[in-house]
N, C-alpha and C positions, 0 to 999 in steps of 0.2 A: 625587738631587732631581725637585722638580716639573715645574721648565719643563730646555728644553735640549734640543740633537739627538743622536743617539745616540752621537757622537762622543766626547762632553760623560761616559760611562758609565764607569769602569772595568770590566777581565774581573769576574768572579763573583770564582774563584781571588784576585787581587786584591785585590777590595772587601773580603772575609771577612779577610786578615791585617788591615789597614788598621781594622777595626768592633777584630780582635784586640790589636793595639797598645793602639787608644783604651780599648780596657775593665779593661786592664792598667793603663794610665796613671790608669782612678781608682781605680782600688786592688781589683781582682774579679780573682780565683783563677779563672775558665773564665766561659767563655758559654756560653747554651742558648738554642736555638729553638725555637721549639712553632708547626711549619707544620701549619695548615690547608689544605686545597683542595686541595693540592698535585697528590696524584693522581688529583683529577676538572678539574685544570688540564689537565693532559696530555689525557686523555678528550674534552677540550672537540676537539683537534685529531689524535683519532686515527687519522683519515683521509690526513694529510699526512704520511708518513716522512719528510720528508724537516725537518722541525721536527721533530719525536721524533728526528730525529740529532742537533739539531744540540742540544736542552735534554736529553734524557731524561740524556745522562751529566753531563749538570751535578750532580747529584743527589749525586753523586757524590763530588765538590768539600767538599762538607757536610760530610764525615767524614774525606777525604783531601787532603790537599792536596800539590798539586804540585809550589811548593816551600818547602820545608824552615822550620819554627823559626816558627812562629805563635806567637805571645806568647802566648796563654795556649789552653786547649783547647779547641774547640766542638764541644757535642753538642746535635743535632739530632731531636724524635721529631716525626716523620709521621704525619699521619691517613693510612691506606691504608683505602681506602674499594672499590678493587676491587683484585684481585691483579695486579703489574703485569705479572709476560706473557701476561696474559689483557688485555690492555691493547696494549699495545704490539707484541704480537706474537711474529713470530720471524725477522723484519729487521732488525732492532733492537738494536745491540752491546750486549753486558752484556746480554741480556735471553734467553737461550736456555735450553735442554737439556742433557744428553749427546746426547739422540737427534738437536737441531738441528745437531752433528759431523757424525753419523752419515751425516744427510741430507744435509751439502754435501757430504761425499767421492760419495754415490750418484748425486749429479747429475753430479759433475765425469767419475768413469765412464761415466754416462748419455750425456755427448756424446762419445766414444767417443775423450777425452782419456785422454795420457797420458803419465807422468814421472816421471825415477829419484830416487822421492823418499821415503823411508819416515816415514811419522803417526805422531805418537805422542801418543793422545789419554789425558789422564787421566781420571779421575771424581772428580768435583763434590765436596767437601766436606760435610759434612754438618752441620746447624745447630749440633750442639756443634762441631764441632772450627772451625766458623767464630768458634763464642765463644770458644775460647781462642788463633783468629791475633787475637780481638780484641784479648782483653786481652793480650797477645802486645807486640802494635804501643801500646797505649797504657804500657807498662813501659817497651819502647825509647823513646817519647817524653821517659818521668818523669825515668829514668835518664844520656839524656843532655845534656850538658858539668856545669850547675851550678843543673841547671829543679828539682831535687826540692829546695832550701834555699828556692828559690819556690814548691812545692808546700807544703813543711812547715816552713810559719814558727812555726806553734803549738806543733813540737813543739821541747826543747835539740838543742844539739850533738852531745851524745851521745846522744840519741833519733835523731839523724839518720841518724848514724852506721849504728844498728845496722837502722834501716830502708831504707837502703843494701841493706845487705847482706843482707837479706829477699828483698827485691826483687832482687840477684841473681843468689841463689840459686834463687827464681821463674824468673826470665827462661831460666835455665838449664836446667831442666826442659823449661820451653816449647818451648823451642830444640827440643831433643833429643824432645820428644813431636812437634812437627810434623813432622820429619825421617822420619818413622815413619808420621802420616796422612802424606807426602805420599809414601813408597815407594811405601804401601797404593794412591796414589790414580793413581800413575802402571803398579799391576801389578806391583812392581818383587819384591815380597814380601806377601804373602796381609794385609789388612788388617785395623786393628782395626777390634773388631764395631762397627758404632757410628759411625768415621766419617770414612765415604763414604759415598758414591749405588753403591751395587751394580749399579745401572740396565745399567752397560758389565759383560757377561762379560770373562775375561779373554782369549781369542781377541782378541776387540774392542781390546786397546788398541792396538795393533800393528798398522797397516797401509801398505799397497803401493799408491802410483797407478803403479804398473808390472805388466799384468798376467802376464807371466813369472814375476811372482814374489809370493809367500803366505808371508808371514814367522810363522814357531815360532819364537821365544827361547826356551831355557829357562828359568826362573826361577834370575837371581845375588841373589849376596850384593848387587851395588852401580846405580846408576840405570850407572854408565860402560858395565860390563862387561856388562851387556844390550843399549844400544844398540850398540856395539860388533858385539856377537854379531849382532844384527838388520842392518847398516849390513855386516859381512864379508859377511855372506852372502846381500845386496842385490848388492855388485858378481861376486860370486861367480856371480849367476845373471843380469848381465847382459852377462856371458866369456863365459860358459860354451861356448858355442858359436863363439867366435873364435881361428882358430888360434890358439895357443901363438906363433910364428913370427913372426905376424906381427901381435901385442898384443908383441914385445920387435923388432921391428925398429923400424930408423929413421927417418927422412922422407931419407936420402941411399940407403939402402937400397933404399926404396919408388922414389923420383926414378931410379933405375936402371933400376928393371923395369918401366916404367912405358914407357920408351923402346922396352925390346927387345918387351911385351909387344903396344903395337902396331903389329904386323907384319901389320894384315888388308892390307894391300893388298899385302901380297907374295904369291906364287900360293900357294897354297894355304894362306895364312893359317901360315906355318913359316918359321920366322929362323933364324939361326944364330945361336948365343950361344957367347960368350966365355971362354974355357974358369974364367976369375977371377971372374967372374959368375951360371954356375950353379949358383954354393950356392942363391945369393940366389933363381933363378928358381925353385928347386925347396921352397925353403924360407917365401915368401912367394905368390909366380905361383899355386902349385900347393895349395898346402891352400884361397886364398882364389876354389879352380873358373873359374879365371882361363883354364886348356890343363892341359898336360899337357908335361914336358920327359924329351928323349928322352936318350940320352947327349949329345948335339950342338948339335940343334935343338928349339926352344919352338916349339908348337902349339896357336895358338890356339882355347878350345875359346866355347859357346856358350850355357852356363849361364844365365849374368846375363842375354846380352839376350832367350833365351828369356821371362823373366820378366819384364825389363821392357818389354817388347812389347805384355803383354796389359796394363798399366796407361792408365786415359784418360788420354787427350790433354787439350787439350799438355801435353806432360812440362816439368818442373824442375827447377833440382837437388834441391833440397828434397824432390819426390816422389821422386825415385831413394835419397834418403836414407830413408828414411823406408820405400819396398820395401823395402829392405834388410833393415832388424828387423823384417820381416813373415813369419809368424807368430810370430817369438818375435826377441828383442832378441839382434844379434851382437854388439851392443859395440865394432865396428871404430873403431881410432884415424882422426883425420881424413886422415894421408897413405894408410892402409890405404883406406879409402872412396872416397877421390879414385881413385885407381887404379882401382879399381872401372869409375865412372863415366866416364873418360876409353879405356876400354877398350868400353865399351859405346857410346859417342858416336862412336866411330873405325868399329864396326861396323855402325850405322847412317848411319853418316853424316852425324851431326849438329854442329851450331857451337853455342855460346857466345855467348847479346849479354845 
């Protein structure tokens, strides 16, 4: 439209679909776009990251529709006067390199942040592998429904059937090839020579956001097995300092221990424990370093009091939970962690607000 408000225009993806349908209705088999000065147009807004984030991703819509079933293929030829990565830099989605992924992880760790998270970084596919992916996408498009008949009107029905069979064979081969490409890209298997950008050493494919764990997965025959190996190792690293009895104890047993551990008001911090509860105290409170269980009495210790008192004030429950995992994560279940906090609060004469 030459005139009209912004509301009069449809989204780019929808507009391309309308144009494709119109071209088909006119009897055309495809739509070819020759786009000049596109990169230079983006360059004029290089300082406006908001603009680039909004408009840059639209470039991909020239070849990849958000909605399936464009009436005819749209082929775009874009004049590239400048390298797109040079133009938009590192912060625009879709215009980064493998090194940028590692830089983001480094930035996360530099903020002294942590998370019980594994990051699986793939290598980028090489230009030749990307061409195979593009070919597969086009074959998938042609073989969907009855599109082949529309694309091959110049062939007889017999020749169309032969063409369909040939395309299916090529489709199957490309799918298998792409599986091998992806296994190499994710470091599951040794990559096929020339199929990936090899700037990622094998050790960089798996990253942990938990400083207590450094993944060292062995090469396995399948993605699932390798990721399972890493996730299992992470879980073990998280919980290896947690007393086994504390991990297995239910909320009821921890609640029973709470009332007995909060005995700091008793003379000498000792309280008599009923015989049925003594095993729970020995299996939960003692491994949590809350005190010592004798034959009949439990004596509250000061291990956590000493650690928590060294923290910067004011104290919060969140800060106490973080301190329990410093310097290495204990992986305590919530009930056990709450037990530790409640005992300390009684010892320090603190109240919760």
